[in-house]
Structure formats: C-alpha cells, structure tokens
LUMLO-500001 format. One record per atom (N, C-alpha, C, O, CB): residue number from 1; residue in one letter; atom name; x, y, z. Coordinates in steps of 0.001 Angstrom, whole numbers, plus 524288, in hexadecimal, padded with zeros to 5 digits. Glycine has a CB too. Example, Ala and Ser with C-alpha at 12.3 -4.5 7.8 and 13.67 -1.06 7.14 Angstrom:
BEGIN
torba_timi_lovo_u_v_w
1_a_N_83386_7E9C6_81E78
1_a_CA_8300C_7EE6C_81E78
1_a_C_83390_7F31C_81E78
1_a_O_8379C_7F309_82111
1_a_CB_82C2C_7EE87_82356
2_s_N_83232_7F736_81BA8
2_s_CA_83566_7FBDC_81BE4
2_s_C_83264_8001E_81EBE
2_s_O_83461_80472_81F67
2_s_CB_83704_7FDAA_8165D
END
This chain:
BEGIN
torba_timi_lovo_u_v_w
1_m_N_52503_9DB0A_B81B6
1_m_CA_5255B_9DE98_B7D53
1_m_C_52B1B_9DF6E_B7BE7
1_m_O_52E70_9DFEF_B7F54
1_m_CB_522A6_9E3DB_B7E9B
2_l_N_52C30_9DF90_B76E8
2_l_CA_53182_9E09B_B7531
2_l_C_53265_9E676_B750B
2_l_O_52F3C_9E961_B72E3
2_l_CB_53293_9DE24_B6FCB
3_y_N_536A3_9E824_B774D
3_y_CA_537EE_9EDB0_B7720
3_y_C_53D0C_9EE4C_B7430
3_y_O_540FF_9EC01_B75B0
3_y_CB_53850_9F015_B7CBB
4_f_N_53D01_9F150_B7016
4_f_CA_541CB_9F266_B6D48
4_f_C_5425C_9F83F_B6CBA
4_f_O_53EBC_9FB3E_B6DB9
4_f_CB_541D9_9EFB1_B67E7
5_s_N_546FF_9F9C7_B6B1C
5_s_CA_547DC_9FF4F_B6A09
5_s_C_544A9_A0105_B655B
5_s_O_5442E_A05B3_B645D
5_s_CB_54DAB_A0068_B6918
6_y_N_54274_9FD52_B6272
6_y_CA_53F6F_9FE85_B5DC2
6_y_C_539FF_A0094_B5F04
6_y_O_53774_A02DB_B5BA1
6_y_CB_53EFF_9F9B8_B5A5E
7_m_N_5382E_9FFD5_B63C9
7_m_CA_532E7_A0194_B6526
7_m_C_53241_A0763_B641C
7_m_O_52E3D_A08FA_B61FF
7_m_CB_531B5_A0061_B6AE4
8_n_N_53608_A0A95_B6583
8_n_CA_5359E_A1033_B64CB
8_n_C_536E3_A11E7_B5F41
8_n_O_53584_A163C_B5DAE
8_n_CB_53928_A12F3_B688E
9_l_N_5397C_A0E90_B5C4B
9_l_CA_53B15_A0FF9_B5708
9_l_C_53739_A0E2C_B52E2
9_l_O_537B4_A0FAB_B4E57
9_l_CB_5405D_A0DBA_B55E8
10_t_N_53373_A0B04_B545C
10_t_CA_52FEB_A08BD_B508E
10_t_C_52D41_A0CD5_B4D35
10_t_O_52D0A_A0C38_B4872
10_t_CB_52BE3_A057A_B5345
11_r_N_52B37_A10FF_B4F86
11_r_CA_52877_A14FA_B4C77
11_r_C_52C01_A17B7_B488B
11_r_O_52A22_A19AD_B4492
11_r_CB_52612_A18FB_B5013
12_t_N_530F8_A17DE_B4993
12_t_CA_53482_A1A45_B45CD
12_t_C_534F8_A16E8_B40E4
12_t_O_53670_A18DD_B3CC0
12_t_CB_539EC_A1B1D_B4841
13_d_N_533BC_A11EA_B4152
13_d_CA_533D8_A0E61_B3CD4
13_d_C_52ED5_A0E9D_B3995
13_d_O_52ECA_A0CD5_B351E
13_d_CB_534BF_A08D6_B3EAC
14_w_N_52AAF_A10BF_B3BB9
14_w_CA_525A1_A10B2_B3915
14_w_C_525C0_A12F9_B3393
14_w_O_52397_A108D_B3006
14_w_CB_521C1_A13A4_B3C48
15_p_N_52826_A177C_B32AD
15_p_CA_52826_A198D_B2D50
15_p_C_52ACA_A15D9_B2973
15_p_O_528FA_A1540_B2509
15_p_CB_52ADF_A1ED7_B2D2C
16_d_N_52F13_A135E_B2B18
16_d_CA_531B6_A0FA1_B27A3
16_d_C_52E4A_A0AE2_B269A
16_d_O_52DE1_A0918_B2228
16_d_CB_536EE_A0DE6_B2A02
17_w_N_52BD4_A08D6_B2AB5
17_w_CA_52862_A0455_B2A0B
17_w_C_523D0_A05B1_B2680
17_w_O_52268_A02AE_B2307
17_w_CB_52663_A0267_B2F5B
18_k_N_5217C_A0A4B_B2769
18_k_CA_51D08_A0BF1_B243A
18_k_C_51EA9_A0C90_B1E88
18_k_O_51BE7_A0ACC_B1B01
18_k_CB_51ABA_A1118_B2651
19_n_N_52316_A0F0D_B1DA2
19_n_CA_52500_A0FD7_B1858
19_n_C_525D1_A0A98_B1596
19_n_O_52447_A09F1_B1114
19_n_CB_52A1C_A12FD_B186C
20_h_N_52835_A06EB_B1847
20_h_CA_52922_A01C0_B160A
20_h_C_523F3_9FF02_B14C1
20_h_O_5235F_9FCB4_B1093
20_h_CB_52C63_9FE65_B19D7
21_l_N_5203A_9FF48_B185D
21_l_CA_51B2C_9FCC6_B1776
21_l_C_5182B_9FF5A_B1304
21_l_O_51597_9FCAB_B0FF8
21_l_CB_517E9_9FCE7_B1C6C
22_q_N_51879_A048C_B129E
22_q_CA_515D7_A0746_B0E5E
22_q_C_51834_A05CD_B0922
22_q_O_5155F_A04EE_B055A
22_q_CB_51620_A0D2D_B0F2A
23_k_N_51D69_A0583_B08E1
23_k_CA_52004_A03F4_B0400
23_k_C_51E89_9FE67_B0277
23_k_O_51E0C_9FD30_AFDD6
23_k_CB_525FA_A0466_B0490
24_s_N_51DD2_9FB06_B0660
24_s_CA_51C53_9F59D_B0561
24_s_C_51680_9F510_B0438
24_s_O_514C4_9F10B_B023A
24_s_CB_51DC4_9F23B_B0A05
25_g_N_5137F_9F922_B057B
25_g_CA_50DDD_9F8F6_B0499
25_g_C_50AD5_9F622_B08D3
25_g_O_50678_9F457_B07E4
25_g_CB_50CC8_9F672_AFF83
26_f_N_50D19_9F5B6_B0D79
26_f_CA_50A94_9F2CC_B11B1
26_f_C_50960_9F608_B1688
26_f_O_5084F_9F3C2_B1AA3
26_f_CB_50DF1_9EE55_B1336
27_s_N_5097B_9FB2D_B1646
27_s_CA_508C3_9FE49_B1B02
27_s_C_5033D_9FDC3_B1D37
27_s_O_50297_9FD45_B21F4
27_s_CB_509F3_A03FF_B19E4
28_k_N_4FF4E_9FDDB_B19E8
28_k_CA_4F9E7_9FD77_B1BDC
28_k_C_4F8D0_9F7FC_B1DEE
28_k_O_4F646_9F75D_B21F7
28_k_CB_4F5F5_9FED9_B177F
29_e_N_4FAB9_9F409_B1B2D
29_e_CA_4F9EF_9EEA8_B1CEF
29_e_C_4FCB5_9EDAE_B2221
29_e_O_4FAA0_9EB10_B2596
29_e_CB_4FBE7_9EAC9_B18C7
30_t_N_50168_9EFCE_B229F
30_t_CA_50459_9EF41_B277B
30_t_C_50182_9F1ED_B2BF6
30_t_O_50146_9EFD9_B304B
30_t_CB_509DC_9F187_B26E1
31_a_N_4FF59_9F68B_B2AEB
31_a_CA_4FC71_9F95F_B2EF7
31_a_C_4F7BB_9F62F_B30CA
31_a_O_4F6B5_9F5D6_B357A
31_a_CB_4FAA4_9FEC1_B2CE7
32_l_N_4F4E8_9F3E4_B2D28
32_l_CA_4F060_9F0AF_B2E9A
32_l_C_4F20F_9EBE1_B31B5
32_l_O_4EF85_9EA6D_B3586
32_l_CB_4ED57_9EEFF_B29B1
33_l_N_4F64F_9E971_B3013
33_l_CA_4F84E_9E4E8_B32E5
33_l_C_4FA0B_9E65F_B3868
33_l_O_4F8F2_9E389_B3C22
33_l_CB_4FCD8_9E272_B2FE7
34_l_N_4FCBC_9EAC2_B38ED
34_l_CA_4FE6B_9EC81_B3E1A
34_l_C_4F9D3_9ED94_B41B3
34_l_O_4F9FB_9EC43_B4653
34_l_CB_501BF_9F15D_B3DA1
35_e_N_4F5BD_9EFF7_B3F96
35_e_CA_4F10E_9F0ED_B42BF
35_e_C_4EEC6_9EBC6_B44B3
35_e_O_4ED05_9EB62_B4929
35_e_CB_4ECEB_9F3F8_B3F90
36_a_N_4EED3_9E7D9_B4152
36_a_CA_4EC8E_9E2CA_B42B9
36_a_C_4EFCB_9DFDE_B46C9
36_a_O_4ED9F_9DD3D_B4A2C
36_a_CB_4EBF9_9DF71_B3DE5
37_i_N_4F4F3_9E04F_B4677
37_i_CA_4F849_9DD41_B4A02
37_i_C_4F9CB_9E034_B4EF2
37_i_O_4FC6F_9DE02_B524F
37_i_CB_4FD2D_9DB95_B4733
38_a_N_4F834_9E514_B4F79
38_a_CA_4F9CA_9E839_B5404
38_a_C_4F8FD_9E566_B5937
38_a_O_4FC6C_9E5AA_B5C92
38_a_CB_4F6C5_9ED50_B5412
39_p_N_4F491_9E2B1_B5A07
39_p_CA_4F3EE_9DFFD_B5F0E
39_p_C_4F7E4_9DB94_B5FEE
39_p_O_4F8F9_9DA2D_B6467
39_p_CB_4EE78_9DDC7_B5F6B
40_l_N_4FA06_9D96E_B5BCB
40_l_CA_4FDD4_9D535_B5C40
40_l_C_50371_9D71E_B5B99
40_l_O_50711_9D3F8_B5B57
40_l_CB_4FCAD_9D106_B5840
41_g_N_50425_9DC2B_B5B57
41_g_CA_5093B_9DE71_B5A39
41_g_C_50D84_9DCCE_B5DE3
41_g_O_511DD_9DBB2_B5C28
41_g_CB_508D5_9E41C_B5A4E
42_f_N_50C67_9DC9E_B62F9
42_f_CA_51073_9DB2D_B66B7
42_f_C_5127A_9D5AF_B65A1
42_f_O_51733_9D4CA_B6578
42_f_CB_50E59_9DB8A_B6C4F
43_l_N_50EE1_9D206_B64E3
43_l_CA_51073_9CCA6_B63B9
43_l_C_5138F_9CC6A_B5EA2
43_l_O_51788_9C9BA_B5E50
43_l_CB_50B9E_9C912_B6360
44_m_N_511BD_9CF39_B5AAF
44_m_CA_51473_9CF3C_B55A9
44_m_C_519E0_9D1AF_B5625
44_m_O_51D8F_9CFF2_B5397
44_m_CB_51139_9D22E_B5191
45_s_N_51A5F_9D5B2_B5967
45_s_CA_51F82_9D824_B5A14
45_s_C_52367_9D447_B5C5F
45_s_O_527F7_9D43B_B5ADB
45_s_CB_51F17_9DCFC_B5D9A
46_q_N_521A2_9D111_B5FFF
46_q_CA_52511_9CD31_B6259
46_q_C_526BB_9C914_B5E5E
46_q_O_52B43_9C77A_B5E39
46_q_CB_52261_9CA97_B66FB
47_v_N_52308_9C767_B5B29
47_v_CA_5243C_9C38A_B571E
47_v_C_52822_9C5C3_B5336
47_v_O_52BE7_9C324_B51C8
47_v_CB_51F39_9C1CB_B544B
48_i_N_5273D_9CA95_B5179
48_i_CA_52AC5_9CD12_B4DB9
48_i_C_53035_9CDA8_B5017
48_i_O_53421_9CC88_B4D8B
48_i_CB_528A1_9D276_B4C08
49_y_N_53067_9CF64_B54E6
49_y_CA_53576_9D01A_B577F
49_y_C_53863_9CAEC_B57EF
49_y_O_53D02_9CA9E_B56A3
49_y_CB_534B3_9D280_B5CF5
50_l_N_535BC_9C6E7_B59BD
50_l_CA_53851_9C1D7_B5A7F
50_l_C_539E7_9BF57_B5559
50_l_O_53E1B_9BD07_B5504
50_l_CB_534C1_9BE27_B5D78
51_t_N_536AC_9BFC0_B515C
51_t_CA_53817_9BD79_B4C51
51_t_C_53C44_9C0B5_B499C
51_t_O_53EF4_9BEBE_B4624
51_t_CB_5334A_9BD00_B48D1
52_g_N_53CD9_9C596_B4B1E
52_g_CA_540EE_9C8D6_B48D8
52_g_C_5465D_9C6CB_B49DD
52_g_O_54A00_9C801_B46F6
52_g_CB_54084_9CE40_B4AE2
53_w_N_546F7_9C3B2_B4DF6
53_w_CA_54C20_9C198_B4F52
53_w_C_54DD0_9BD3C_B4BA9
53_w_O_5525B_9BBAA_B4BD3
53_w_CB_54C1C_9BF9A_B54E7
54_i_N_54A5B_9BB37_B4861
54_i_CA_54BE4_9B6FA_B44DF
54_i_C_54E64_9B8F8_B3FD4
54_i_O_5503F_9B5DA_B3CAC
54_i_CB_5472E_9B3A6_B4391
55_f_N_54E77_9BE16_B3F0A
55_f_CA_550DB_9C039_B3A52
55_f_C_556BC_9BF83_B3A83
55_f_O_55904_9BF3E_B3EBC
55_f_CB_54F78_9C607_B39A9
56_p_N_55938_9BF34_B35ED
56_p_CA_55ED1_9BE02_B35A9
56_p_C_5625F_9C19D_B38D0
56_p_O_5668D_9BFF3_B3A84
56_p_CB_5607F_9BE27_B3028
57_s_N_560D3_9C675_B399D
57_s_CA_56439_9CA0F_B3C6C
57_s_C_564BD_9C8AC_B4236
57_s_O_56843_9CA99_B44DB
57_s_CB_5622E_9CF93_B3BDE
58_g_N_5614C_9C564_B4428
58_g_CA_56193_9C3C7_B499B
58_g_C_55E92_9C742_B4D4A
58_g_O_55E2C_9C61A_B51F1
58_g_CB_56711_9C393_B4B49
59_r_N_55C70_9CB8C_B4B45
59_r_CA_55920_9CEF1_B4E71
59_r_C_5553D_9D18F_B4ACB
59_r_O_5565C_9D248_B462C
59_r_CB_55C6F_9D319_B518A
60_p_N_550B0_9D2FB_B4CD4
60_p_CA_54CC6_9D58D_B4985
60_p_C_54EC2_9DAD2_B4785
60_p_O_551B3_9DD84_B4A34
60_p_CB_547A5_9D64F_B4C91
61_s_N_54D24_9DC3B_B42DD
61_s_CA_54E9B_9E153_B40AE
61_s_C_54BCF_9E5A8_B43A9
61_s_O_54811_9E4AA_B4683
61_s_CB_54D44_9E19D_B3AC1
62_n_N_54DA2_9EA65_B42FD
62_n_CA_54B1B_9EEDF_B4588
62_n_C_54578_9EF6B_B43C2
62_n_O_5421B_9F0F2_B46D6
62_n_CB_54E1C_9F3EF_B4461
63_s_N_54462_9EE32_B3ED8
63_s_CA_53F06_9EE82_B3CED
63_s_C_53B88_9EA91_B3FAF
63_s_O_53725_9EBD1_B4136
63_s_CB_53EDD_9ED9D_B3707
64_i_N_53D7D_9E5D0_B4050
64_i_CA_53A75_9E1C7_B4301
64_i_C_53979_9E370_B48A7
64_i_O_5351E_9E2E9_B4A9F
64_i_CB_53D57_9DC6D_B42D3
65_l_N_53D79_9E56C_B4B3B
65_l_CA_53CCA_9E733_B50A6
65_l_C_538FF_9EBC9_B50EE
65_l_O_535E0_9EC1D_B5493
65_l_CB_54217_9E8C4_B5309
66_g_N_5393B_9EF50_B4D23
66_g_CA_535A9_9F3C1_B4D0A
66_g_C_5300A_9F21D_B4C54
66_g_O_52C8E_9F423_B4EF3
66_g_CB_5372B_9F777_B48C4
67_i_N_52F1F_9EE73_B48CB
67_i_CA_529CC_9EC7C_B47E9
67_i_C_527E1_9E9A9_B4CBE
67_i_O_52362_9EA4B_B4E54
67_i_CB_52999_9E8D0_B431E
68_s_N_52B3D_9E692_B4F10
68_s_CA_529CF_9E3CF_B53D4
68_s_C_5286A_9E7A2_B582E
68_s_O_5249A_9E6D9_B5B00
68_s_CB_52E42_9E03B_B5593
69_a_N_52B84_9EBC3_B58B6
69_a_CA_52A75_9EFBE_B5CB6
69_a_C_52546_9F27D_B5BA6
69_a_O_52248_9F384_B5F45
69_a_CB_52EEE_9F3C7_B5CEA
70_l_N_52438_9F3AB_B56BD
70_l_CA_51F46_9F638_B5559
70_l_C_51AAB_9F2CD_B56E4
70_l_O_516DE_9F4B8_B5921
70_l_CB_51F13_9F76C_B4F74
71_l_N_51AF9_9EDC6_B55B8
71_l_CA_51699_9EA3D_B56BB
71_l_C_51588_9E965_B5C83
71_l_O_51146_9E7AB_B5DED
71_l_CB_5179D_9E514_B542F
72_e_N_51947_9EA8F_B5FE0
72_e_CA_51871_9E9DB_B6582
72_e_C_51435_9ED6B_B67A8
72_e_O_511C0_9EC23_B6B96
72_e_CB_51D79_9EAD1_B6870
73_d_N_51352_9F1CF_B6531
73_d_CA_50F9D_9F5AF_B672A
73_d_C_50B08_9F632_B6357
73_d_O_50BA3_9F84F_B5F10
73_d_CB_51259_9FB13_B67FC
74_g_N_50687_9F445_B64E6
74_g_CA_501E6_9F467_B618E
74_g_C_5006F_9F9DD_B5FCC
74_g_O_4FEA2_9FA97_B5B66
74_g_CB_4FD5F_9F203_B6459
75_n_N_50130_9FDBA_B6332
75_n_CA_4FFF8_A031E_B61B6
75_n_C_503A5_A050C_B5D75
75_n_O_501F9_A07C6_B59DF
75_n_CB_50049_A06BA_B6679
76_e_N_508A0_A03AA_B5DD2
76_e_CA_50C5C_A053A_B59C7
76_e_C_50B2F_A0279_B54A3
76_e_O_50BD8_A04C4_B5076
76_e_CB_511FB_A0409_B5B86
77_v_N_50976_9FD9B_B54E5
77_v_CA_507F8_9FAC8_B5022
77_v_C_5038F_9FDAF_B4D6C
77_v_O_503B3_9FE7E_B48AF
77_v_CB_5064E_9F515_B5166
78_r_N_4FFA3_9FF40_B5071
78_r_CA_4FB33_A022A_B4E2F
78_r_C_4FCF0_A077C_B4C21
78_r_O_4FB33_A092C_B47F9
78_r_CB_4F6D8_A02E4_B5249
79_n_N_5005B_A0A1F_B4F07
79_n_CA_50265_A0F2D_B4D30
79_n_C_50556_A0E91_B480E
79_n_O_504C4_A11CA_B4488
79_n_CB_50600_A11A0_B5152
80_f_N_50873_A0A7D_B47A0
80_f_CA_50B58_A099C_B42C7
80_f_C_5079D_A0844_B3E51
80_f_O_50864_A0A09_B39E9
80_f_CB_50F65_A0537_B4381
81_a_N_5039F_A0530_B3F64
81_a_CA_4FFB8_A03E9_B3B60
81_a_C_4FD0D_A08DF_B3975
81_a_O_4FC43_A097F_B34C1
81_a_CB_4FB9B_A0005_B3D88
82_h_N_4FBA8_A0C61_B3CF7
82_h_CA_4F936_A1155_B3B74
82_h_C_4FD0D_A14AA_B3861
82_h_O_4FB92_A173D_B3499
82_h_CB_4F744_A1456_B404F
83_y_N_501F7_A149F_B39FE
83_y_CA_50609_A1788_B373C
83_y_C_50697_A1596_B319D
83_y_O_50757_A18AF_B2E03
83_y_CB_50B49_A170D_B3A21
84_l_N_50637_A1078_B30E5
84_l_CA_50697_A0E4D_B2B9D
84_l_C_50217_A1014_B2820
84_l_O_502B5_A1097_B2362
84_l_CB_506B5_A085F_B2BDB
85_m_N_4FD9B_A1100_B2A80
85_m_CA_4F908_A1296_B2774
85_m_C_4F916_A1862_B261D
85_m_O_4F632_A1A15_B22AB
85_m_CB_4F416_A114B_B2A69
86_e_N_4FC4C_A1B67_B28C2
86_e_CA_4FC9B_A2111_B27B3
86_e_C_4FF6B_A220A_B228E
86_e_O_502A5_A1EE9_B20DB
86_e_CB_4FF73_A23F8_B2C35
87_a_N_4FE24_A266E_B201E
87_a_CA_5006D_A27D7_B1B04
87_a_C_505F0_A29EA_B1B85
87_a_O_5091E_A2913_B1803
87_a_CB_4FD10_A2BE2_B184C
88_d_N_50730_A2C9E_B1FCB
88_d_CA_50C5C_A2F03_B2048
88_d_C_50FDD_A2BA5_B23B7
88_d_O_50E1A_A27D0_B2607
88_d_CB_50BEF_A3496_B228D
89_n_N_514D4_A2D1C_B2406
89_n_CA_518A0_A2A26_B2709
89_n_C_519EE_A2C93_B2C47
89_n_O_51DD4_A2B11_B2EA7
89_n_CB_51D7B_A2989_B23F7
90_d_N_516DB_A3041_B2E30
90_d_CA_517E8_A3294_B334D
90_d_C_5166B_A2EC7_B378A
90_d_O_5125E_A2C35_B3738
90_d_CB_514F0_A37C2_B3400
91_l_N_519AF_A2E68_B3B85
91_l_CA_5187E_A2AF7_B3FEB
91_l_C_513E3_A2D14_B42F1
91_l_O_51346_A31D0_B4389
91_l_CB_51D3E_A2A5A_B4384
92_p_N_51097_A2979_B44E5
92_p_CA_50C18_A2B3E_B4808
92_p_C_50DC6_A2D99_B4D2F
92_p_O_50A7A_A2F44_B5043
92_p_CB_5085E_A26BB_B490C
END
C-alpha cells in the first residue's frame, strides 16, 4: 500500500473536488462510477500513482496523489461517492 502525507488531507480536498465536478456537470456520474470501481480502487490507485510520474514535472501533482490516496481505501471511495450525491458541501 502506498502511504503518503495526503492520506489524512484527502477529505479536506473533497469540497473543492465536489465543486469542480458540479460545475462540470459530472458529480452524479462520478459518484456512480466510484461506487462501481470501489472494489478495484487499490489497484487503480497504484496505476494512477505510477502513471503520475510520466507527467512533465517529473512527479505526480498533489491532486493526482490525493486521488490515488482516496482510491486506496474502498470505504473512503464510497464515502466520497455519497458525499457527491449530497446537496450540501458539509463533510460527512
């Protein structure tokens, strides 16, 4: 399992991620997709983390690391999916 300092900070990013997805019109679709991939989240987090190193900066961005950290924990993936479906922006 990958452990980063981002594991504890991931929930602080949720309101920003939700706001961005709502503005894009993809919050409900993203929530459904997250629910579907939750069992594969750990594997996907590793793929995202490893492919993040191919970006020009030479290291994954904080957003990429945050998403990767979120996907490592199936329960957090489900919590974030439920958070996306809620009407307000309060953290669960």
